[in-house]
N, C-alpha and C positions, 0 to 999 in steps of 0.2 A: 391886302391894302390896310385893314385895321391893324394888323401886326406891324406894318411899317410905320403907320401913324403913331402908334403907342411907343414903339421903340425910338423913333425919331424924336418924339416929344420928350421922352425920358432923357435921352442923350443931350438934347438941347438945354434941358434944365440942369444937367449935370448930376442926375440921380443915378444911383445904382439900382439894380432890381430889388435889393433888400430894402433900400431907403423908400422906394416907391411902394413896396409892400407894406412897410410900417405906416406910411402916410395914408394909405388907402384902406387898410385892414383887409387886403387881398393877399392870399398866401404867395410866397415867393414862387412856388411851383406853378401856381396859376398865372402869374406874371410871365414866367418863362414860356408856358404853353401858349399864352396869348401872343407873345412876341414871335414865337416859332410857327404861328398860324396852325397850331394843333387844336385850338379851342376858339370858338366864337363866344365872346363873353356876353352875359346877359346885359340888358339895357341899364340896369342899376349899376353894374360894375363899370360899364362904359361911361356912364354919367359921372361916376366918382372919379375915374381916371382922367376923363376930359377936364373936370374941374381942377384937379391937382396940376395937370400938365398945361392948363390954360389953352385947351384946344376946343374948337366949336363942336358941341355935341351933335348938332344937326348933320354934320358931315359923317359922323359915326353911324347915325341912324340910317342914312341912305345906304352906306356901305354895308351895314349889318343886314339890311333887307336884301340887297343884291346877293350877298354871300349865302343867305338862307335860301333864296330862290335857286341859286346854283346847286346847292346841296340836294334840293328836292326835285330837281329835273331828272327824269328817268334817263338812264344811259342807254346807249345802243345795245349793250350787253344784256341789260335787264329785259329789253324788248325781245331780243333773240331767245332768251330763256322762257319768256312768256309764250312765245310762238311754239316752241318745242313742247312745253308743258301742255299747252292747249291741244296740240295735235295728239299727244300721247293720251290725254284724258279722254278725248273724243273717241279714239280708237278703242281704248279699254272699255268704255261704257257700251259702245256698239257691240263689241265682242261678248261682253257679259250678257247683253240683251239677247244676242243670237244664241248663246249657250242656254239661256233660260228657255227660249222657244224650242230648241232642239230637245231638251230634256223633259219638257212638259208635253206628253203625248196628246192630251186633249185641248191644248192651247195653241193657237187661237181657234175657236170653233167657227167664228164668223169673221168676215172682213171688218166688221164694225169693231170687234174686240182687238183685232190686229192694229187698226188705225188708232184706237184709244191707247194701246200699248206704245205705239210709235210716238204718239203725241206726248205721253208721259216721259219717254226717253229724250225727246227733243227739249222739253221743258227742263229736265234734269241737266242736260248738257249746257243749256243756256244759262242756268243758274250757276253752275260750276264755273263757266267761262266769265260770267259777270264778276265773280269774286276773284278770279285770277287777274282780270284786266282793270279792276277798279283801282283808283289812285289813293 
């Protein structure tokens, strides 16, 4: 949307990308990337371009916010990856804990030691999962 607004405004004014670049002190490459929607320009750049093209800056601000929110929305694929990573981490930690118990002949001596060990494992898994799933 921002790309279309900038390009449309530039064409309505009869500017080339190079002319708009010179008027705004924004590189030609940046103008190209903005118009091709490869780049979401910073607010300062948008304000400068809006002023030159005589477009309402408020429209750009709302659109910029919408596009940034879309970029930061987690995709279905990243959720799937997190689920797979979570399952793998849980299984690996449980297997490592079991290997430790099997290799330590005197551990656990009591049920209390076993429950403390299990609590530490659960806390460790919870911490790892927290860092995997945080935004």
